C-alpha positions, 0 to 999 in steps of 0.5 A: 737186846740183852745178851744170853747167859752162858753156862759152863761145865766145871768138869770138862769146860763145855759151854752153852746158852741153856742150863742142863742138869747133865753135861752133854759132853762128859755126862757129869750131873750137876756140873753146869753153872752160870758164868755170865753173858756171851760176848764177841771178841773184838777184832780191832788191833791193840797197841803192842807193848812188848814187840816180838823177838826171834826166839834165840834173843829171848832172855831166860835169865829171869826164868831160872828156877830158885830152890823152895828150900824143901828138896822133896818139893824141888824134886817134883817141880823140876829143880825149884820155883820159877819166877812168874810161875803159877802153881796149883797145890790141890789136896783134901782138907786136912791132908797138910797143904797149909803145913807144907806151904808154911815150911816152904814160906819159912825156908824161902824167907831164910833164903832172903826172899820176901814171902806174902802168905794170904789166908782166906780160911783162917785168922792171922793169929791162927796161922801165926800160932801154927807157924810158931809151932813149926818154927816158921817165924821169920822177918821176911815172911808176911801174913795177911788174912784177906778174902777180897781180891782188891785188898790182896793185890794192895798187899802185893803192891805194899810188900812186893814179895818174891813169892805169893801164897794164896790159901785158898783160891776158892775163898777169894772173891772179887766185886767185879763179877757176880757169884759167891766165893768158890763159884765158877765165875769167881774162881775163874776171875780171881785165878786169872787176875792172880796169874796175870799179876804173876806173869807181869811181875815175875812173881812166883805164885802158889794157889791152894785148891780144894779137892772134892769127894770124887778127887777132882779139884773143886771149881774146876778143871778150868784152873788146871788149864790156867796154871803152869804146874798142878801138884796133887798132895796125897795121903791118908789121915791115919798115916804119916806119909804124904806124897806130892805128885806133878799132874802138869808141869811146864818146867819139868817132868810129871813122873816125879814124886816127893815123899814127906813125913807129917809128924808133931814137929811139922812136915819133913822131906823123906829122901829115903822113905823105905822105913815107913813101909817095912815092918820090924821082925827079929825073926822071919814071919810067915805071910810076909814078902817084900817087893819094890814099887815105883812111885813115878821114877822113884823105887820104894820098898814095900811089904805085903802081908797075908793071913790065911784062916784054917780050912772050913766048910764056909762057902762064902769065905771072907776076902779083905784087902787093904792098900792093894788093888782088889781085882788083881788080888782076887785074880792072884788068889784064883791063880794060886788055887788053880795053878799052884794047888794051894787050897784057899777055898773056904779059908778067910784071907786077909791081905794088906800093905805095911804103912798104908802104902797103896800098891796097884801095879802088876809088879806086886803080883808075885810078892802077893802070891808068895806072901799068901803061899807062905801064910797058907803053908806056915813057912816064912820066907828069908828076910833078905828076899824080894820078889818082882813080877806080874802073875798071869792067869796061866800061872806064868810070871811076866817081866815088869818095867824098871826091874834093873832100877828096882833091884839096884834099890833093893841091893842098896838096902841090903837084900841079897836074893831076888825072885824075878821073871826068867830074863835069861841072864840079862840082870847082873846086880852086884851082891845079889843072887837072881833066882 
């Protein structure tokens, strides 16, 4: 009797023996794909190759992280790349994933590590030209343009690398299963095979994964469950700033963020990226206010700018935000008008952050309110002032998390005054006046 086909949801992993247009578990449309026949697991005991040991006797010397050569990436990974680790780097097309990995390849090669870079999307000559532009040529860096899993593994046997990079996992296919490259079955088998090789040979492996329009990793969430580390590479194409966030990390924290500057010379880590988010004015300008945002555990100074039009009888004034949470911004405008008496009705209001930074946390509410008030009154705020606090609907200013760390960062960068919630003398920052 033929085995029934199995269908699996690429979003949540639900499986069934019947195709459905909508997943009954997560309600996603068009996410159920055929993945093969149903098989029962064998209960026959297998042959033990490596016997179980008491946990205290397990050798951890081979699991010590090695630096990638890119400090900002090491920060996110928890110190470096662990031998045998499977790392998934996800990001939108064109955001700079290949550029970052070429930089990692070059730095690792300089550290006397053999690196095998396998590309399934470009020709070897195309990658070589980009590597030359980025000054990433090194005898320890090996390049192969392959899309077949068997040939890829043959390259691994030949080169015996310390680091394997596959760009991208969706372009690699295997003849052992049906389906087109990038399909659920192919991605699962290819990723599973590469991860098994990584574990058996203590071969650190980085897999590139594409991101779909809705922000999920294409071909699936099942990739996220298979790997040890999931990194999201983020950034707007019209800005130079790029962020790497750890979504899953078996070797470190998931609240760290790495900052990078993508420029004509390649990609560079930013140990102090504040300059990208602040404008340069010789004199204070009305409608600007500085705040301190938290990206993971990292404080970053950000500038909020506001422009308020003149009074008019317009019953439908324009409200435009860029880089800010629109709902919170509209709430703050309502509080300013009703609680602070600032006339905004009928006046066009434009709100934005500098440098393309995205601010969604409530800690930016007070800086936004001060920027709008400054623009509406035409009065500039002092250039050495920062503001931190969440604004409530009653007009109160609430405490935010990590305020001590935020103020320490602002003081380090030369700010001497801060408007914060009333903390009853809890805060004492050397060289800073708490208002």
